[in-house]
RODO-2510 file (C-alpha; in nm, 4 decimals, decimal comma):
residues 516
     n   res          X          Y          Z
     1     m     3,9425     0,2657    -2,3611
     2     k     3,8295     0,1368    -2,0907
     3     k     3,4721     0,1676    -1,9921
     4     y     3,3470     0,1380    -1,6865
     5     i     2,9511     0,0761    -1,5851
     6     f     2,9706     0,3782    -1,3530
     7     f     3,1234     0,6045    -1,6572
     8     i     2,8654     0,8571    -1,7812
     9     s     3,0419     1,0822    -2,1149
    10     v     3,0334     1,4899    -2,1061
    11     a     2,7128     1,4313    -2,2898
    12     a     2,5625     1,2298    -2,0123
    13     l     2,4821     1,5305    -1,7684
    14     g     2,2831     1,6983    -2,1135
    15     l     2,1222     1,3627    -2,1054
    16     a     1,9819     1,4045    -1,7704
    17     s     1,9014     1,7842    -1,7859
    18     c     1,5625     1,8956    -1,8940
    19     a     1,3044     2,1653    -1,9089
    20     e     1,2247     2,2923    -1,5672
    21     s     0,8559     2,2418    -1,5820
    22     y     0,7666     1,9288    -1,7470
    23     l     1,0913     1,7271    -1,6395
    24     e     1,1560     1,6860    -2,0513
    25     t     1,4990     1,5480    -2,1337
    26     q     1,6985     1,7566    -2,4329
    27     p     2,0342     1,6049    -2,5509
    28     e     2,3113     1,8311    -2,5248
    29     a     2,5959     1,5655    -2,6907
    30     s     2,8600     1,7761    -2,7643
    31     t     2,8309     1,9749    -2,4558
    32     a     3,1410     1,9344    -2,1714
    33     t     3,0253     1,9176    -1,8333
    34     a     3,1689     2,1918    -1,7023
    35     t     3,0027     2,4094    -1,9601
    36     i     2,6611     2,2525    -1,8628
    37     v     2,7210     2,3856    -1,5046
    38     a     2,8811     2,7120    -1,6203
    39     s     2,5586     2,8831    -1,4461
    40     a     2,3638     2,7956    -1,1360
    41     d     2,0662     2,8688    -1,4378
    42     n     2,2067     2,5489    -1,6069
    43     a     2,2866     2,3670    -1,2694
    44     k     1,9193     2,3414    -1,1791
    45     l     1,8000     2,2075    -1,5181
    46     s     2,0845     1,9158    -1,4505
    47     i     1,9298     1,8782    -1,0575
    48     n     1,6074     1,8275    -1,2548
    49     g     1,7639     1,6073    -1,5052
    50     m     1,8778     1,3417    -1,2295
    51     c     1,4718     1,3778    -1,0494
    52     k     1,3312     1,2720    -1,3744
    53     a     1,6026     0,9759    -1,4452
    54     m     1,4327     0,8515    -1,1375
    55     t     1,1695     0,7015    -1,3910
    56     n     1,3475     0,6833    -1,6880
    57     q     1,3846     0,3665    -1,8083
    58     y     1,7101     0,2077    -1,8746
    59     m     1,9278    -0,0909    -2,0493
    60     g     1,6604    -0,1279    -2,2887
    61     t     1,4933    -0,3750    -2,0355
    62     q     1,1513    -0,3881    -1,9698
    63     g     1,1136    -0,2966    -1,5600
    64     c     1,4495    -0,1151    -1,5578
    65     n     1,2456     0,2003    -1,4890
    66     g     1,4685     0,4020    -1,2147
    67     e     1,3531     0,3811    -0,8982
    68     g     1,0618     0,1737    -0,9356
    69     t     1,2949    -0,0996    -1,0277
    70     i     1,4762    -0,0776    -0,6623
    71     k     1,1324    -0,1374    -0,5079
    72     t     0,9845    -0,3984    -0,7039
    73     w     1,2576    -0,5923    -0,7905
    74     y     1,4934    -0,5670    -0,5029
    75     g     1,2056    -0,4573    -0,2063
    76     n     0,9461    -0,5685    -0,2869
    77     y     0,9863    -0,9833    -0,5288
    78     c     1,2521    -1,1482    -0,2947
    79     g     1,0726    -0,9981     0,0576
    80     n     0,9011    -1,1906     0,3283
    81     d     0,5521    -1,0043     0,2869
    82     a     0,4283    -0,9465    -0,0805
    83     q     0,4074    -1,2754    -0,3203
    84     k     0,3351    -1,1992    -0,6751
    85     s     0,0284    -1,4577    -0,7258
    86     n     0,1468    -1,7533    -0,9096
    87     l     0,4535    -1,5801    -1,1082
    88     t     0,6229    -1,8633    -1,0860
    89     g     0,8406    -1,7963    -1,4093
    90     w     0,9972    -1,5235    -1,1966
    91     a     1,1231    -1,7984    -0,9206
    92     n     1,4862    -1,7077    -0,9513
    93     t     1,4300    -1,2947    -0,8581
    94     i     1,1384    -1,3799    -0,6095
    95     n     1,3731    -1,6307    -0,4347
    96     g     1,6912    -1,4638    -0,4598
    97     n     1,8862    -1,6968    -0,6435
    98     y     2,0603    -1,4190    -0,8258
    99     h     2,3065    -1,2797    -0,5372
   100     e     2,6222    -1,3921    -0,6818
   101     s     2,5011    -1,4118    -1,0543
   102     t     2,7661    -1,1427    -1,1732
   103     t     2,6287    -1,1271    -1,5472
   104     t     2,2619    -1,1105    -1,4705
   105     t     2,0569    -0,8032    -1,5330
   106     y     1,9103    -0,7765    -1,1806
   107     d     2,2769    -0,7711    -1,0606
   108     v     2,4149    -0,4783    -1,2681
   109     y     2,1127    -0,2737    -1,2778
   110     p     2,1217    -0,1033    -0,9492
   111     w     2,4937    -0,0573    -0,9854
   112     f     2,4869     0,1003    -1,3389
   113     y     2,1673     0,3047    -1,2271
   114     y     2,2790     0,4497    -0,8943
   115     y     2,6474     0,5349    -1,0175
   116     k     2,4747     0,7244    -1,3319
   117     l     2,2998     0,9067    -1,0581
   118     v     2,6656     0,9425    -0,9100
   119     a     2,8157     1,0733    -1,2351
   120     n     2,5524     1,3350    -1,2774
   121     a     2,5699     1,4524    -0,8803
   122     n     2,9680     1,5156    -0,9357
   123     g     2,9463     1,6981    -1,2468
   124     v     2,7606     1,9372    -1,0283
   125     i     2,9202     1,9129    -0,7327
   126     c     3,3168     1,9097    -0,8862
   127     n     3,1924     2,2384    -1,1021
   128     i     2,9531     2,4856    -0,9344
   129     d     3,1904     2,6216    -0,7414
   130     n     3,3321     2,7922    -0,9898
   131     a     2,9701     2,8435    -1,2160
   132     s     2,8168     3,2006    -1,2274
   133     g     2,5081     3,3024    -1,0336
   134     s     2,4560     3,3911    -0,6586
   135     a     2,6072     3,2553    -0,3614
   136     a     2,3123     3,1494    -0,2686
   137     d     2,1592     2,9599    -0,5786
   138     k     2,5133     2,7683    -0,6171
   139     a     2,4713     2,6370    -0,2427
   140     y     2,1325     2,5149    -0,2972
   141     v     2,2185     2,3531    -0,6218
   142     k     2,5194     2,1919    -0,4531
   143     a     2,2902     2,0622    -0,1764
   144     q     2,0684     1,8971    -0,3826
   145     a     2,3442     1,7057    -0,5975
   146     l     2,4952     1,5965    -0,2552
   147     v     2,1509     1,4449    -0,1248
   148     f     2,1611     1,2727    -0,4970
   149     r     2,5066     1,1454    -0,4278
   150     a     2,4713     1,0708    -0,0347
   151     y     2,1470     0,8588    -0,1476
   152     s     2,2491     0,6476    -0,4056
   153     f     2,5821     0,6043    -0,2181
   154     f     2,3960     0,4243     0,0639
   155     r     2,1516     0,2334    -0,1739
   156     l     2,4272     0,0535    -0,3138
   157     a     2,5892     0,0047     0,0111
   158     e     2,2341    -0,1580     0,0962
   159     l     2,2558    -0,3850    -0,1501
   160     y     2,6184    -0,4357    -0,2314
   161     a     2,7413    -0,4583     0,0895
   162     y     2,7281    -0,6695     0,4040
   163     r     2,4736    -0,5720     0,7119
   164     w     2,6823    -0,3262     0,9483
   165     s     2,5550    -0,5565     1,2187
   166     d     2,7584    -0,8724     1,0842
   167     h     3,1379    -0,6710     1,0647
   168     q     3,0388    -0,2965     1,2362
   169     g     3,1492    -0,1490     0,9398
   170     d     3,4653    -0,3453     0,8695
   171     c     3,4344    -0,5018     0,5647
   172     q     3,3742    -0,4127     0,1784
   173     g     3,1835    -0,0951     0,1040
   174     i     3,1499     0,0401    -0,2520
   175     l     3,3613     0,2423    -0,4441
   176     l     3,3074     0,6323    -0,3595
   177     r     3,3437     0,7830    -0,6802
   178     l     3,3656     1,1577    -0,5506
   179     d     3,5152     1,3236    -0,9023
   180     q     3,4679     1,2928    -1,2838
   181     s     3,7913     1,0124    -1,3114
   182     t     3,7098     0,7330    -1,4594
   183     g     4,0296     0,5226    -1,3346
   184     d     4,0940     0,2124    -1,1530
   185     l     3,9611     0,2950    -0,8138
   186     a     3,9696     0,0088    -0,4793
   187     p     3,6283    -0,0355    -0,3122
   188     s     3,5906     0,1691     0,0470
   189     t     3,5233     0,0011     0,3610
   190     l     3,1364     0,0127     0,5302
   191     k     3,2650     0,2533     0,7835
   192     e     3,4561     0,4515     0,4810
   193     t     3,0895     0,4295     0,3025
   194     y     2,8958     0,5431     0,5844
   195     a     3,1598     0,8484     0,6459
   196     q     3,0883     0,9751     0,3384
   197     i     2,7279     0,9664     0,3108
   198     y     2,7222     1,1361     0,6636
   199     a     2,9887     1,3816     0,5074
   200     d     2,7574     1,4740     0,2010
   201     l     2,4564     1,5209     0,4098
   202     d     2,6023     1,7861     0,6647
   203     e     2,7876     1,9426     0,4084
   204     a     2,4304     1,9505     0,1951
   205     i     2,2421     2,0163     0,5131
   206     a     2,4718     2,3180     0,5509
   207     l     2,4202     2,4617     0,2253
   208     f     2,0774     2,4319     0,2444
   209     q     2,0630     2,6257     0,5994
   210     s     2,3006     2,8859     0,4535
   211     s     2,1100     2,9383     0,1024
   212     g     1,7890     3,0245     0,2963
   213     q     1,6045     2,8347    -0,0095
   214     d     1,3335     2,5518    -0,0011
   215     r     1,1981     2,4053    -0,2834
   216     k     0,8626     2,5239    -0,4370
   217     a     0,5494     2,3685    -0,2538
   218     d     0,4340     2,1303    -0,4911
   219     e     0,8165     2,0102    -0,6067
   220     f     0,7935     1,7299    -0,4221
   221     w     1,0564     1,5264    -0,6741
   222     k     1,2946     1,7825    -0,5716
   223     p     1,5395     1,7166    -0,2979
   224     n     1,5632     2,0304    -0,0129
   225     l     1,6431     1,9941     0,3305
   226     d     1,3728     1,7482     0,4753
   227     v     1,5281     1,5220     0,1929
   228     a     1,8493     1,5510     0,3369
   229     y     1,7041     1,4755     0,6834
   230     a     1,5048     1,1734     0,5443
   231     v     1,7870     0,9990     0,3731
   232     y     2,0260     1,0869     0,7046
   233     s     1,7731     0,8991     0,8962
   234     r     1,7424     0,5961     0,6629
   235     a     2,1172     0,5751     0,6716
   236     a     2,1665     0,5780     1,0200
   237     l     1,9438     0,3678     1,1027
   238     t     2,0655     0,0944     0,8991
   239     r     2,4436     0,1638     1,0155
   240     e     2,2610     0,1295     1,3167
   241     d     2,3850     0,4859     1,4458
   242     w     2,0520     0,5244     1,6640
   243     a     2,1025     0,8718     1,8043
   244     n     2,1370     1,0215     1,4467
   245     a     1,8887     0,7815     1,3107
   246     s     1,5933     0,9095     1,5650
   247     k     1,6876     1,3163     1,5672
   248     y     1,6706     1,3267     1,1847
   249     a     1,3444     1,1061     1,1487
   250     k     1,2099     1,3978     1,4183
   251     l     1,3378     1,6232     1,1678
   252     a     1,2088     1,5446     0,8913
   253     r     0,8644     1,4808     0,9432
   254     q     0,8163     1,8204     1,1027
   255     n     0,6816     1,9725     0,7879
   256     y     0,4829     1,6729     0,6663
   257     p     0,1716     1,5494     0,8707
   258     l     0,0309     1,2277     0,8216
   259     m    -0,2217     1,1416     0,5146
   260     s    -0,5909     1,1782     0,6154
   261     n    -0,7184     0,7921     0,5919
   262     t    -0,9282     0,8971     0,2392
   263     d    -0,5658     0,9886     0,1271
   264     y    -0,4576     0,6694     0,2470
   265     l    -0,7290     0,4810     0,1066
   266     e    -0,7777     0,6710    -0,2123
   267     g    -0,4728     0,7167    -0,4459
   268     g    -0,2423     0,8322    -0,1534
   269     f     0,0286     0,6356    -0,3043
   270     h     0,0165     0,7405    -0,7220
   271     t    -0,1156     1,1187    -0,5651
   272     v     0,1262     1,3304    -0,3929
   273     n    -0,0518     1,4333    -0,0285
   274     s     0,0674     1,6059     0,3256
   275     e     0,2861     1,3093     0,3459
   276     w     0,5279     1,2755     0,0959
   277     i     0,8907     1,3911     0,1859
   278     w     1,0691     1,3506    -0,1101
   279     g     0,9200     1,1239    -0,4233
   280     v     0,9292     1,0469    -0,7826
   281     y     0,7365     1,2667    -1,0660
   282     e     0,5486     1,1220    -1,3583
   283     a     0,3331     1,3429    -1,5787
   284     n     0,0817     1,1897    -1,8022
   285     d     0,2881     1,2799    -2,1096
   286     q     0,5687     1,1358    -2,0428
   287     t     0,4586     0,7946    -1,9171
   288     l     0,7031     0,4713    -1,9394
   289     y     0,3213     0,2636    -2,0399
   290     y     0,4251    -0,0697    -1,9470
   291     y     0,7413    -0,0162    -1,7997
   292     g     0,6438     0,2089    -1,5292
   293     f     0,6178     0,1326    -1,1821
   294     f     0,2673     0,1065    -1,1284
   295     a     0,2417    -0,1715    -1,4637
   296     y     0,4064    -0,4238    -1,2013
   297     q     0,2177    -0,3586    -0,9037
   298     g    -0,1101    -0,1234    -0,9980
   299     s    -0,4516    -0,3350    -0,9518
   300     n    -0,6417    -0,1392    -1,1779
   301     s    -0,3396    -0,1191    -1,4565
   302     s    -0,4084    -0,3030    -1,8160
   303     a    -0,1138    -0,4430    -1,8374
   304     s    -0,0788    -0,8498    -1,8235
   305     i     0,1657    -0,9090    -1,5354
   306     c    -0,0810    -0,6881    -1,3157
   307     r    -0,3993    -0,8171    -1,4540
   308     s    -0,2727    -1,2069    -1,4230
   309     y    -0,0775    -1,1862    -1,1585
   310     p    -0,2334    -0,9797    -0,8871
   311     f     0,0242    -0,8093    -0,5830
   312     s    -0,0852    -0,9910    -0,2385
   313     i     0,0026    -0,9596     0,0930
   314     s     0,1381    -1,2258     0,3198
   315     r    -0,1481    -1,3891     0,5320
   316     e     0,0710    -1,4134     0,8180
   317     l     0,1224    -1,0264     0,8671
   318     i    -0,2036    -0,9508     0,7588
   319     e    -0,3819    -1,1934     0,9979
   320     q    -0,2077    -1,0291     1,3063
   321     i    -0,3661    -0,6782     1,1888
   322     p    -0,7282    -0,5837     1,3656
   323     a    -1,0311    -0,5942     1,1715
   324     t    -1,0846    -0,2144     1,2454
   325     d    -0,7946    -0,0939     1,1061
   326     v    -0,9099     0,0901     0,8123
   327     r    -0,6086    -0,0011     0,6261
   328     r    -0,7157    -0,3790     0,6007
   329     s    -0,9612    -0,2852     0,3575
   330     l    -0,7151    -0,2301     0,0879
   331     y    -0,6735    -0,6460     0,0687
   332     l    -0,9160    -0,9270     0,0015
   333     v    -0,8971    -1,1137     0,3097
   334     p    -1,0885    -1,4555     0,2920
   335     e    -1,3266    -1,4159     0,5456
   336     t    -1,5354    -1,7705     0,5632
   337     a    -1,5122    -2,1368     0,4913
   338     d    -1,6263    -2,1236     0,1545
   339     e    -1,3789    -1,8368     0,0447
   340     f    -1,1000    -1,9677     0,1380
   341     a    -1,2085    -2,3208    -0,0263
   342     e    -1,2403    -2,0905    -0,3106
   343     a    -0,8972    -1,8898    -0,2423
   344     f    -0,6735    -2,2165    -0,2722
   345     n    -0,6566    -2,5633    -0,4865
   346     s    -0,6595    -2,8860    -0,3915
   347     a    -0,2364    -2,8600    -0,3842
   348     g    -0,2704    -2,5756    -0,1585
   349     n    -0,1603    -2,2839    -0,3637
   350     p    -0,3448    -1,9651    -0,4211
   351     q    -0,5651    -1,9555    -0,7365
   352     s    -0,7716    -1,7305    -0,8961
   353     c    -1,1151    -1,7262    -0,7706
   354     t    -1,4606    -1,7383    -0,9721
   355     k    -1,7274    -1,7339    -0,7070
   356     g    -1,7992    -1,5604    -0,4103
   357     l    -1,4732    -1,4249    -0,3598
   358     r    -1,4605    -1,2903    -0,6460
   359     t    -1,8135    -1,1194    -0,6351
   360     r    -1,7034    -0,9753    -0,3001
   361     a    -1,4236    -0,7662    -0,5002
   362     r    -1,5480    -0,6842    -0,7561
   363     k    -1,7877    -0,5159    -0,5489
   364     t    -1,6121    -0,3884    -0,3020
   365     f    -1,3304    -0,2583    -0,4822
   366     g    -1,4719    -0,1452    -0,8342
   367     d    -1,2397     0,0554    -1,0294
   368     k    -0,9429    -0,0429    -0,8546
   369     l    -0,9682    -0,3398    -0,9988
   370     y    -0,9061    -0,3531    -1,4181
   371     s    -1,2067    -0,5156    -1,5925
   372     t    -1,0419    -0,8358    -1,6694
   373     s    -0,7954    -0,8615    -1,3988
   374     l    -0,7842    -1,1815    -1,2159
   375     v    -0,8851    -1,2186    -0,8565
   376     f    -0,6514    -1,3395    -0,6098
   377     p    -0,6910    -1,4045    -0,2470
   378     y    -0,5155    -1,1573    -0,0485
   379     m    -0,4814    -0,9017    -0,3193
   380     q    -0,4197    -0,5618    -0,3261
   381     v    -0,5577    -0,2324    -0,3777
   382     k    -0,2832     0,0380    -0,2310
   383     f    -0,1423     0,0790    -0,5558
   384     t    -0,3076     0,1898    -0,8139
   385     v    -0,2176     0,3286    -1,1499
   386     d    -0,3175     0,7129    -1,2032
   387     f    -0,3126     0,6954    -1,5468
   388     m    -0,2970     0,4096    -1,8006
   389     v    -0,1082     0,1867    -1,8705
   390     g     0,1430     0,2138    -1,5851
   391     g     0,1721     0,5915    -1,4971
   392     g     0,1870     0,8000    -1,1555
   393     s     0,3976     0,9536    -0,9258
   394     f     0,5140     0,7777    -0,5708
   395     p     0,6910     0,8931    -0,2946
   396     l     1,0202     0,7724    -0,2115
   397     f     1,0233     0,9212     0,1620
   398     r     0,7168     0,9680     0,3763
   399     t     0,6710     1,0998     0,7390
   400     a     0,4796     0,6916     0,8253
   401     e     0,8871     0,5774     0,7762
   402     m     1,0347     0,8617     0,9504
   403     y     0,8002     0,7512     1,2835
   404     y     0,9130     0,3618     1,2717
   405     n     1,2504     0,4990     1,1918
   406     e     1,2170     0,6902     1,5072
   407     a     1,0702     0,4873     1,7264
   408     e     1,3131     0,1874     1,6016
   409     a     1,5998     0,4113     1,7289
   410     e     1,4159     0,4835     2,0527
   411     y     1,3474     0,1239     2,1525
   412     h     1,7410     0,0754     2,0768
   413     l     1,8618     0,3300     2,2859
   414     g     1,6629     0,2481     2,5867
   415     n     1,3395     0,4858     2,5629
   416     e     1,0518     0,2356     2,5413
   417     a     0,8197     0,5390     2,6176
   418     t     0,9114     0,7249     2,3619
   419     a     0,9167     0,4436     2,0962
   420     r     0,5368     0,3314     2,2657
   421     q     0,4121     0,6973     2,1957
   422     l     0,5444     0,7284     1,8637
   423     i     0,3935     0,3736     1,7112
   424     y     0,0584     0,5121     1,8921
   425     e     0,0933     0,8458     1,6844
   426     a     0,1671     0,6717     1,3750
   427     n    -0,1322     0,4020     1,3894
   428     k    -0,3855     0,5996     1,6359
   429     d    -0,5885     0,7424     1,3199
   430     r    -0,5658     0,4007     1,1113
   431     d    -0,7230     0,1708     1,3759
   432     p    -0,9779     0,3722     1,6306
   433     s    -0,9023     0,0365     1,8724
   434     y    -0,5046     0,1046     1,8862
   435     v    -0,4207     0,1833     2,2432
   436     l    -0,0938     0,2984     2,3456
   437     s     0,1099    -0,0316     2,4164
   438     t     0,2213    -0,1652     2,7213
   439     k     0,4669    -0,3863     2,5806
   440     s     0,8232    -0,3884     2,6932
   441     g     1,1835    -0,5556     2,5321
   442     a     1,1435    -0,7983     2,2727
   443     d     0,7630    -0,7681     2,2540
   444     l     0,7905    -0,3722     2,1941
   445     l     1,0668    -0,4714     1,9234
   446     k     0,8038    -0,6844     1,7714
   447     e     0,5384    -0,4556     1,7949
   448     i     0,7441    -0,1654     1,6099
   449     k     0,8406    -0,4013     1,3187
   450     l     0,4854    -0,5249     1,3026
   451     y     0,3414    -0,2191     1,2108
   452     r     0,6040    -0,1065     0,9745
   453     r     0,5946    -0,4063     0,8077
   454     f     0,2526    -0,3302     0,7284
   455     d     0,2094     0,0647     0,7394
   456     l     0,4937     0,0317     0,4689
   457     w     0,3779    -0,2948     0,2768
   458     g     0,4654    -0,2934    -0,1235
   459     e     0,6683     0,0250    -0,1087
   460     g     1,0048    -0,0976    -0,1251
   461     y     1,1353    -0,1622     0,2185
   462     d     1,0635    -0,5191     0,2682
   463     w     1,3854    -0,7295     0,1848
   464     f     1,5814    -0,4061     0,2888
   465     d     1,4396    -0,4346     0,6148
   466     y     1,4777    -0,7883     0,6822
   467     k     1,8528    -0,7937     0,5783
   468     r     1,9349    -0,5342     0,8372
   469     w     1,7202    -0,6916     1,1011
   470     g     1,9566    -1,0019     1,0325
   471     e     1,6041    -1,2029     1,0413
   472     s     1,5127    -1,5136     0,8242
   473     l     1,2677    -1,5163     0,5560
   474     s     0,9853    -1,7461     0,6229
   475     r     0,7114    -1,8006     0,3558
   476     k     0,4226    -2,0376     0,4245
   477     h     0,2550    -2,2465     0,2618
   478     y    -0,1204    -2,2606     0,3114
   479     s    -0,0655    -2,6013     0,4678
   480     e     0,1631    -2,4369     0,7064
   481     g    -0,0775    -2,1372     0,7400
   482     g     0,0188    -1,8968     0,5273
   483     n    -0,1134    -1,8100     0,1499
   484     w     0,2661    -1,8524    -0,0825
   485     h     0,2828    -2,0753    -0,3281
   486     k     0,4724    -2,4049    -0,3391
   487     t     0,7313    -2,2489    -0,5157
   488     f     0,7955    -1,9191    -0,3523
   489     a     0,7216    -2,1124     0,0440
   490     i     1,0685    -2,0937     0,1223
   491     t     1,2975    -1,9978     0,4545
   492     y     1,6444    -1,9054     0,4329
   493     g     1,8568    -1,7215     0,7324
   494     p     2,1196    -1,4191     0,7268
   495     e     2,4116    -1,6161     0,6387
   496     s     2,2805    -1,7396     0,3067
   497     r     2,2798    -1,5827    -0,0622
   498     n     2,5452    -1,4119     0,0213
   499     a     2,4666    -1,3296     0,3648
   500     w     2,1838    -1,1313     0,1469
   501     t     2,4925    -0,9553    -0,0468
   502     w     2,5028    -0,8558    -0,3945
   503     k     2,8321    -0,9069    -0,5521
   504     y     2,9689    -0,6193    -0,7960
   505     p     2,8705    -0,6946    -1,1507
   506     d     3,1335    -0,8071    -1,3943
   507     r     3,1018    -0,5075    -1,6101
   508     e     3,2750    -0,3464    -1,3388
   509     t     3,5121    -0,5927    -1,2249
   510     l     3,6280    -0,6958    -1,5609
   511     y     3,7206    -0,3187    -1,6015
   512     n     3,8776    -0,2363    -1,3041
   513     a     4,1450    -0,3936    -1,1546
   514     l     4,1079    -0,2739    -0,7874
   515     a     3,7454    -0,3730    -0,7941
   516     k     3,7030    -0,7666    -0,6771
***
């Protein structure tokens, strides 16, 4: 029998379903999908299972932990603004050398993971209309499944399709699995891919609205109407559909005020707050321990990859941000000649600090650093674990992104005054010295991008933004004014690395005669 990487057996929907309160998985190995979705109540458990799937370990591989892996390996590690200090053993991943290596875990994982979500979403979408339950319940659950499918298709297109600006959609997109069949399927074009993403979101929005339902106030991990808007905005921005990117960004953020400075500085990225539109939930009694998101990025995690290789911001990026910005206090920025001398070795590579910079870090950051963590220049404490070893929830979409989406879109629509006001609103409380910009043209767009990069730093946007912008990656060594280890201090443009596009993995193409 052919086995495709996107294929999930009839038991899989049961494996994804769970107890609603605690997101516990309960296998139902002999239950057919149609039976699992025989009622709206059962379908709700399946949706809850999809939420839990975003923080499961996959493929028997350390680090393959649902959405956290997408943020870490694909958004941050291979981007322009975040460095895993001296983690030279990961050079091929960090330098983007696996895009055409169709048998590697790095190429396979997103394909496996997102098509798993698609298959589970299709189980609901294709069966819920015939299920028992109220029309409102069925509409709401179907809308949630459609959001999952649209989000998964979008993420796959970001990774495995060329950027929109290069071909205006006239290029290969992804496989649009819209039912529960597992036969050969040819790729759709990128235009067709985005048309389907839009269609799913349009239907989801209509169903959410007709249902009259919403998630509970504390259920930030479940899709709702605002999540559909947020996914729409990000997809439209990547498609360079500026009108919809702006429209849906504004709608998505209406009910989610920006978090306070206190929240931003004290756990705002592992504990839900007012700004989280959609997030990933991880409970203390279901932690992935050394395999979770914060076990790779948490400054106070006891995981060796955090203790020995702190996560650091680019010197070039943070030095463009005024000292009055409260967000700068989350990074260990050298300030004196002595601190710079301590921070870099004779070869100009960042090194573990043992003197004044280390003393300042320990005093300033306190329990945001693990007791035996090495101290490196420009290291961060934005991401801290909620519970050991790498546990905590984290946001997928938050209001700040919607401000930047809207500002960038309004700029491209020719509404520069609106774009300036949006950037001001996003930053005025973070930096009391920030004033309404008077910049225009290319300088204004640079300002929008700068603050997007800084505010959303480490949240998995980096590589994806540079890809859609078609901008070169340019990491500078200390001798060039940067802080990158020489192994990572590379420059390559948008035409390199297969135009920053991952190839379909062999585990698809070897069994699907139409997917080449």
